[in-house]
N, CA, C and O atoms as CSV, one atom per row, in Angstrom:
chain,resi,resn,atom,element,x,y,z
A,1,MET,N,N,-4.074,93.636,-12.569
A,1,MET,CA,C,-5.076,93.219,-11.641
A,1,MET,C,C,-4.495,92.092,-10.820
A,1,MET,O,O,-3.824,91.202,-11.343
A,2,ILE,N,N,-4.757,92.138,-9.542
A,2,ILE,CA,C,-4.225,91.108,-8.647
A,2,ILE,C,C,-5.357,90.626,-7.764
A,2,ILE,O,O,-6.167,91.425,-7.295
A,3,HIS,N,N,-5.419,89.345,-7.537
A,3,HIS,CA,C,-6.478,88.765,-6.717
A,3,HIS,C,C,-5.854,87.840,-5.689
A,3,HIS,O,O,-4.924,87.091,-5.989
A,4,PHE,N,N,-6.379,87.901,-4.469
A,4,PHE,CA,C,-5.922,87.033,-3.399
A,4,PHE,C,C,-7.053,86.109,-3.004
A,4,PHE,O,O,-8.031,86.557,-2.406
A,5,PRO,N,N,-6.944,84.819,-3.325
A,5,PRO,CA,C,-7.979,83.879,-2.888
A,5,PRO,C,C,-8.038,83.846,-1.370
A,5,PRO,O,O,-7.001,83.868,-0.708
A,6,THR,N,N,-9.229,83.794,-0.821
A,6,THR,CA,C,-9.421,83.767,0.623
A,6,THR,C,C,-9.544,82.329,1.101
A,6,THR,O,O,-10.346,81.561,0.571
A,7,VAL,N,N,-8.758,81.969,2.091
A,7,VAL,CA,C,-8.830,80.641,2.687
A,7,VAL,C,C,-9.302,80.808,4.122
A,7,VAL,O,O,-8.680,81.514,4.915
A,8,TRP,N,N,-10.401,80.157,4.441
A,8,TRP,CA,C,-10.956,80.260,5.778
A,8,TRP,C,C,-10.293,79.239,6.683
A,8,TRP,O,O,-9.940,78.142,6.250
A,9,ALA,N,N,-10.127,79.612,7.946
A,9,ALA,CA,C,-9.540,78.691,8.920
A,9,ALA,C,C,-10.599,77.691,9.354
A,9,ALA,O,O,-11.793,77.991,9.353
A,10,GLY,N,N,-10.165,76.544,9.710
A,10,GLY,CA,C,-11.096,75.543,10.213
A,10,GLY,C,C,-10.908,74.210,9.530
A,10,GLY,O,O,-10.093,74.076,8.618
A,11,PRO,N,N,-11.664,73.227,9.975
A,11,PRO,CA,C,-11.544,71.894,9.383
A,11,PRO,C,C,-12.148,71.865,7.982
A,11,PRO,O,O,-13.175,72.492,7.724
A,12,PHE,N,N,-11.505,71.138,7.090
A,12,PHE,CA,C,-11.978,71.018,5.718
A,12,PHE,C,C,-12.166,69.553,5.377
A,12,PHE,O,O,-11.503,68.678,5.933
A,13,ASP,N,N,-13.086,69.300,4.446
A,13,ASP,CA,C,-13.293,67.946,3.961
A,13,ASP,C,C,-12.341,67.610,2.824
A,13,ASP,O,O,-12.255,66.456,2.405
A,14,VAL,N,N,-11.624,68.616,2.321
A,14,VAL,CA,C,-10.678,68.398,1.230
A,14,VAL,C,C,-9.289,68.823,1.698
A,14,VAL,O,O,-9.160,69.686,2.566
A,15,PRO,N,N,-8.256,68.222,1.125
A,15,PRO,CA,C,-6.895,68.624,1.506
A,15,PRO,C,C,-6.646,70.092,1.185
A,15,PRO,O,O,-7.181,70.618,0.209
A,16,ARG,N,N,-5.843,70.745,1.998
A,16,ARG,CA,C,-5.541,72.179,1.842
A,16,ARG,C,C,-5.022,72.496,0.442
A,16,ARG,O,O,-5.425,73.499,-0.146
A,17,GLU,N,N,-4.137,71.662,-0.102
A,17,GLU,CA,C,-3.568,71.912,-1.432
A,17,GLU,C,C,-4.659,71.909,-2.498
A,17,GLU,O,O,-4.651,72.735,-3.410
A,18,GLU,N,N,-5.600,70.968,-2.371
A,18,GLU,CA,C,-6.703,70.888,-3.333
A,18,GLU,C,C,-7.599,72.127,-3.226
A,18,GLU,O,O,-8.050,72.665,-4.237
A,19,LEU,N,N,-7.846,72.567,-2.001
A,19,LEU,CA,C,-8.653,73.769,-1.783
A,19,LEU,C,C,-7.962,74.987,-2.383
A,19,LEU,O,O,-8.606,75.789,-3.060
A,20,LEU,N,N,-6.657,75.139,-2.146
A,20,LEU,CA,C,-5.911,76.271,-2.699
A,20,LEU,C,C,-5.939,76.260,-4.225
A,20,LEU,O,O,-6.092,77.312,-4.847
A,21,GLU,N,N,-5.797,75.102,-4.823
A,21,GLU,CA,C,-5.828,75.001,-6.286
A,21,GLU,C,C,-7.198,75.405,-6.823
A,21,GLU,O,O,-7.289,76.104,-7.833
A,22,THR,N,N,-8.262,74.967,-6.150
A,22,THR,CA,C,-9.618,75.344,-6.556
A,22,THR,C,C,-9.803,76.851,-6.451
A,22,THR,O,O,-10.394,77.468,-7.338
A,23,LEU,N,N,-9.303,77.447,-5.375
A,23,LEU,CA,C,-9.417,78.894,-5.194
A,23,LEU,C,C,-8.624,79.647,-6.258
A,23,LEU,O,O,-9.074,80.688,-6.737
A,24,LYS,N,N,-7.451,79.137,-6.634
A,24,LYS,CA,C,-6.656,79.778,-7.683
A,24,LYS,C,C,-7.396,79.743,-9.018
A,24,LYS,O,O,-7.404,80.729,-9.754
A,25,ILE,N,N,-8.010,78.619,-9.323
A,25,ILE,CA,C,-8.768,78.486,-10.571
A,25,ILE,C,C,-9.924,79.480,-10.587
A,25,ILE,O,O,-10.171,80.130,-11.602
A,26,GLU,N,N,-10.628,79.599,-9.475
A,26,GLU,CA,C,-11.738,80.556,-9.383
A,26,GLU,C,C,-11.231,81.995,-9.505
A,26,GLU,O,O,-11.868,82.825,-10.154
A,27,ALA,N,N,-10.087,82.290,-8.883
A,27,ALA,CA,C,-9.507,83.629,-8.975
A,27,ALA,C,C,-9.175,83.962,-10.422
A,27,ALA,O,O,-9.426,85.076,-10.880
A,28,GLU,N,N,-8.610,82.992,-11.146
A,28,GLU,CA,C,-8.287,83.198,-12.564
A,28,GLU,C,C,-9.551,83.517,-13.366
A,28,GLU,O,O,-9.538,84.399,-14.225
A,29,LYS,N,N,-10.634,82.803,-13.087
A,29,LYS,CA,C,-11.902,83.048,-13.797
A,29,LYS,C,C,-12.418,84.459,-13.516
A,29,LYS,O,O,-12.832,85.168,-14.433
A,30,ILE,N,N,-12.392,84.857,-12.258
A,30,ILE,CA,C,-12.865,86.198,-11.867
A,30,ILE,C,C,-12.042,87.267,-12.573
A,30,ILE,O,O,-12.591,88.214,-13.137
A,31,LEU,N,N,-10.722,87.109,-12.538
A,31,LEU,CA,C,-9.848,88.097,-13.166
A,31,LEU,C,C,-10.012,88.112,-14.681
A,31,LEU,O,O,-9.973,89.177,-15.295
A,32,GLU,N,N,-10.193,86.957,-15.282
A,32,GLU,CA,C,-10.348,86.896,-16.733
A,32,GLU,C,C,-11.591,87.675,-17.185
A,32,GLU,O,O,-11.559,88.362,-18.205
A,33,GLU,N,N,-12.673,87.563,-16.426
A,33,GLU,CA,C,-13.886,88.319,-16.733
A,33,GLU,C,C,-13.631,89.822,-16.623
A,33,GLU,O,O,-14.066,90.596,-17.475
A,34,ALA,N,N,-12.929,90.224,-15.575
A,34,ALA,CA,C,-12.624,91.642,-15.376
A,34,ALA,C,C,-11.698,92.158,-16.473
A,34,ALA,O,O,-11.911,93.246,-17.007
A,35,VAL,N,N,-10.674,91.380,-16.809
A,35,VAL,CA,C,-9.731,91.774,-17.862
A,35,VAL,C,C,-10.478,91.991,-19.174
A,35,VAL,O,O,-10.233,92.965,-19.886
A,36,LYS,N,N,-11.376,91.089,-19.481
A,36,LYS,CA,C,-12.160,91.179,-20.717
A,36,LYS,C,C,-12.923,92.508,-20.788
A,36,LYS,O,O,-12.937,93.165,-21.829
A,37,LYS,N,N,-13.554,92.896,-19.683
A,37,LYS,CA,C,-14.304,94.160,-19.643
A,37,LYS,C,C,-13.381,95.359,-19.836
A,37,LYS,O,O,-13.712,96.287,-20.575
A,38,PHE,N,N,-12.231,95.342,-19.177
A,38,PHE,CA,C,-11.287,96.447,-19.320
A,38,PHE,C,C,-10.756,96.542,-20.745
A,38,PHE,O,O,-10.671,97.632,-21.311
A,39,GLU,N,N,-10.396,95.391,-21.325
A,39,GLU,CA,C,-9.858,95.398,-22.673
A,39,GLU,C,C,-10.899,95.869,-23.687
A,39,GLU,O,O,-10.556,96.548,-24.655
A,40,GLU,N,N,-12.163,95.517,-23.475
A,40,GLU,CA,C,-13.237,95.995,-24.351
A,40,GLU,C,C,-13.363,97.513,-24.285
A,40,GLU,O,O,-13.778,98.157,-25.249
A,41,ALA,N,N,-12.996,98.080,-23.121
A,41,ALA,CA,C,-13.035,99.534,-22.937
A,41,ALA,C,C,-11.734,100.197,-23.373
A,41,ALA,O,O,-11.586,101.413,-23.253
A,42,GLY,N,N,-10.782,99.397,-23.883
A,42,GLY,CA,C,-9.524,99.952,-24.365
A,42,GLY,C,C,-8.476,100.163,-23.291
A,42,GLY,O,O,-7.504,100.887,-23.508
A,43,VAL,N,N,-8.659,99.544,-22.137
A,43,VAL,CA,C,-7.714,99.697,-21.029
A,43,VAL,C,C,-6.812,98.464,-20.979
A,43,VAL,O,O,-7.297,97.333,-20.939
A,44,LYS,N,N,-5.503,98.690,-20.980
A,44,LYS,CA,C,-4.540,97.597,-20.899
A,44,LYS,C,C,-4.349,97.209,-19.438
A,44,LYS,O,O,-4.048,98.059,-18.600
A,45,VAL,N,N,-4.523,95.938,-19.137
A,45,VAL,CA,C,-4.339,95.453,-17.769
A,45,VAL,C,C,-3.533,94.163,-17.794
A,45,VAL,O,O,-3.445,93.477,-18.812
A,46,GLN,N,N,-2.954,93.859,-16.652
A,46,GLN,CA,C,-2.239,92.607,-16.464
A,46,GLN,C,C,-2.829,91.938,-15.242
A,46,GLN,O,O,-3.064,92.604,-14.233
A,47,LYS,N,N,-3.074,90.647,-15.303
A,47,LYS,CA,C,-3.650,89.962,-14.146
A,47,LYS,C,C,-2.602,89.145,-13.414
A,47,LYS,O,O,-1.713,88.550,-14.024
A,48,LEU,N,N,-2.725,89.128,-12.102
A,48,LEU,CA,C,-1.837,88.356,-11.237
A,48,LEU,C,C,-2.668,87.685,-10.161
A,48,LEU,O,O,-3.617,88.275,-9.646
A,49,VAL,N,N,-2.322,86.475,-9.825
A,49,VAL,CA,C,-2.901,85.792,-8.667
A,49,VAL,C,C,-1.729,85.487,-7.754
A,49,VAL,O,O,-0.773,84.820,-8.149
A,50,ARG,N,N,-1.815,85.978,-6.541
A,50,ARG,CA,C,-0.712,85.814,-5.588
A,50,ARG,C,C,-1.232,85.180,-4.305
A,50,ARG,O,O,-2.410,85.291,-3.965
A,51,GLU,N,N,-0.331,84.519,-3.611
A,51,GLU,CA,C,-0.622,83.977,-2.284
A,51,GLU,C,C,0.220,84.727,-1.269
A,51,GLU,O,O,1.326,85.174,-1.573
A,52,GLY,N,N,-0.308,84.862,-0.067
A,52,GLY,CA,C,0.448,85.501,0.993
A,52,GLY,C,C,-0.288,86.678,1.575
A,52,GLY,O,O,-1.486,86.853,1.350
A,53,SER,N,N,0.429,87.481,2.320
A,53,SER,CA,C,-0.140,88.677,2.926
A,53,SER,C,C,-0.473,89.677,1.817
A,53,SER,O,O,0.424,90.092,1.082
A,54,PRO,N,N,-1.753,90.078,1.679
A,54,PRO,CA,C,-2.102,91.011,0.611
A,54,PRO,C,C,-1.250,92.275,0.600
A,54,PRO,O,O,-0.806,92.703,-0.465
A,55,ALA,N,N,-1.013,92.881,1.760
A,55,ALA,CA,C,-0.223,94.120,1.806
A,55,ALA,C,C,1.185,93.889,1.263
A,55,ALA,O,O,1.665,94.655,0.428
A,56,SER,N,N,1.841,92.841,1.732
A,56,SER,CA,C,3.206,92.552,1.279
A,56,SER,C,C,3.254,92.204,-0.200
A,56,SER,O,O,4.148,92.650,-0.919
A,57,GLU,N,N,2.293,91.408,-0.656
A,57,GLU,CA,C,2.291,90.973,-2.050
A,57,GLU,C,C,1.945,92.114,-3.007
A,57,GLU,O,O,2.457,92.154,-4.126
A,58,ILE,N,N,1.091,93.033,-2.585
A,58,ILE,CA,C,0.765,94.194,-3.426
A,58,ILE,C,C,2.012,95.061,-3.590
A,58,ILE,O,O,2.327,95.497,-4.697
A,59,ILE,N,N,2.718,95.311,-2.494
A,59,ILE,CA,C,3.943,96.110,-2.553
A,59,ILE,C,C,4.985,95.413,-3.424
A,59,ILE,O,O,5.641,96.052,-4.247
A,60,LYS,N,N,5.134,94.113,-3.241
A,60,LYS,CA,C,6.110,93.345,-4.018
A,60,LYS,C,C,5.742,93.367,-5.512
A,60,LYS,O,O,6.610,93.572,-6.360
A,61,ALA,N,N,4.468,93.158,-5.828
A,61,ALA,CA,C,4.027,93.161,-7.234
A,61,ALA,C,C,4.210,94.535,-7.853
A,61,ALA,O,O,4.628,94.642,-9.005
A,62,ALA,N,N,3.901,95.593,-7.104
A,62,ALA,CA,C,4.069,96.951,-7.622
A,62,ALA,C,C,5.526,97.223,-7.963
A,62,ALA,O,O,5.823,97.858,-8.975
A,63,SER,N,N,6.429,96.745,-7.124
A,63,SER,CA,C,7.853,96.938,-7.364
A,63,SER,C,C,8.335,96.098,-8.547
A,63,SER,O,O,9.054,96.592,-9.415
A,64,GLU,N,N,7.938,94.838,-8.575
A,64,GLU,CA,C,8.378,93.924,-9.639
A,64,GLU,C,C,7.831,94.327,-11.015
A,64,GLU,O,O,8.519,94.200,-12.028
A,65,GLU,N,N,6.601,94.807,-11.035
A,65,GLU,CA,C,5.947,95.121,-12.313
A,65,GLU,C,C,6.107,96.588,-12.709
A,65,GLU,O,O,5.664,96.984,-13.786
A,66,ASP,N,N,6.730,97.394,-11.858
A,66,ASP,CA,C,6.954,98.817,-12.116
A,66,ASP,C,C,5.646,99.529,-12.492
A,66,ASP,O,O,5.548,100.167,-13.540
A,67,VAL,N,N,4.653,99.405,-11.617
A,67,VAL,CA,C,3.330,99.973,-11.892
A,67,VAL,C,C,3.276,101.461,-11.565
A,67,VAL,O,O,4.028,101.963,-10.730
A,68,ASP,N,N,2.372,102.144,-12.242
A,68,ASP,CA,C,2.158,103.569,-12.015
A,68,ASP,C,C,0.965,103.841,-11.103
A,68,ASP,O,O,0.892,104.887,-10.457
A,69,LEU,N,N,0.036,102.893,-11.056
A,69,LEU,CA,C,-1.207,103.121,-10.323
A,69,LEU,C,C,-1.687,101.818,-9.711
A,69,LEU,O,O,-1.646,100.769,-10.353
A,70,ILE,N,N,-2.140,101.889,-8.476
A,70,ILE,CA,C,-2.749,100.739,-7.812
A,70,ILE,C,C,-4.177,101.131,-7.458
A,70,ILE,O,O,-4.404,102.118,-6.759
A,71,VAL,N,N,-5.129,100.358,-7.943
A,71,VAL,CA,C,-6.541,100.582,-7.634
A,71,VAL,C,C,-7.018,99.373,-6.862
A,71,VAL,O,O,-6.813,98.236,-7.286
A,72,MET,N,N,-7.653,99.615,-5.732
A,72,MET,CA,C,-8.106,98.506,-4.893
A,72,MET,C,C,-9.617,98.553,-4.754
A,72,MET,O,O,-10.223,99.622,-4.680
A,73,SER,N,N,-10.203,97.381,-4.721
A,73,SER,CA,C,-11.648,97.296,-4.506
A,73,SER,C,C,-11.941,96.074,-3.648
A,73,SER,O,O,-11.049,95.299,-3.302
A,74,SER,N,N,-13.199,95.931,-3.321
A,74,SER,CA,C,-13.620,94.764,-2.554
A,74,SER,C,C,-14.684,94.041,-3.369
A,74,SER,O,O,-14.883,94.319,-4.552
A,75,HIS,N,N,-15.346,93.131,-2.723
A,75,HIS,CA,C,-16.418,92.404,-3.404
A,75,HIS,C,C,-17.669,93.256,-3.542
A,75,HIS,O,O,-18.636,92.836,-4.177
A,76,GLY,N,N,-17.664,94.442,-2.960
A,76,GLY,CA,C,-18.807,95.342,-3.074
A,76,GLY,C,C,-19.941,95.008,-2.118
A,76,GLY,O,O,-21.078,95.430,-2.327
A,77,THR,N,N,-19.634,94.250,-1.067
A,77,THR,CA,C,-20.673,93.873,-0.126
A,77,THR,C,C,-20.799,94.829,1.055
A,77,THR,O,O,-21.723,94.712,1.859
A,78,HIS,N,N,-19.870,95.769,1.156
A,78,HIS,CA,C,-19.894,96.735,2.258
A,78,HIS,C,C,-19.725,98.145,1.701
A,78,HIS,O,O,-19.346,98.332,0.545
A,79,SER,N,N,-20.009,99.107,2.527
A,79,SER,CA,C,-19.809,100.503,2.138
A,79,SER,C,C,-18.331,100.797,2.002
A,79,SER,O,O,-17.490,100.060,2.516
A,80,CYS,N,N,-18.020,101.871,1.311
A,80,CYS,CA,C,-16.640,102.307,1.161
A,80,CYS,C,C,-16.208,102.997,2.455
A,80,CYS,O,O,-16.893,103.894,2.946
A,81,TYR,N,N,-15.093,102.582,2.990
A,81,TYR,CA,C,-14.543,103.216,4.193
A,81,TYR,C,C,-13.374,104.080,3.781
A,81,TYR,O,O,-12.361,103.577,3.295
A,82,CYS,N,N,-13.510,105.356,3.972
A,82,CYS,CA,C,-12.454,106.283,3.558
A,82,CYS,C,C,-11.807,106.926,4.759
A,82,CYS,O,O,-10.894,107.738,4.607
């Protein structure tokens, strides 16, 4: 499982590094909950949090981790576009 924290452009009241660290911590929490559900169902998963271009990082992670399957989802706030 791989998650990309979203950073919005614009002025912030907190330093960028602090914001990125907070987003990474939240990403870890989200992934940990998902991993727990998969493991309870008997599915082996590995979690990753990456920074950068999602397309490039997904390709890089797939190559580095020698994965067989990539499943992508969203936050579920929009319809599926096929």
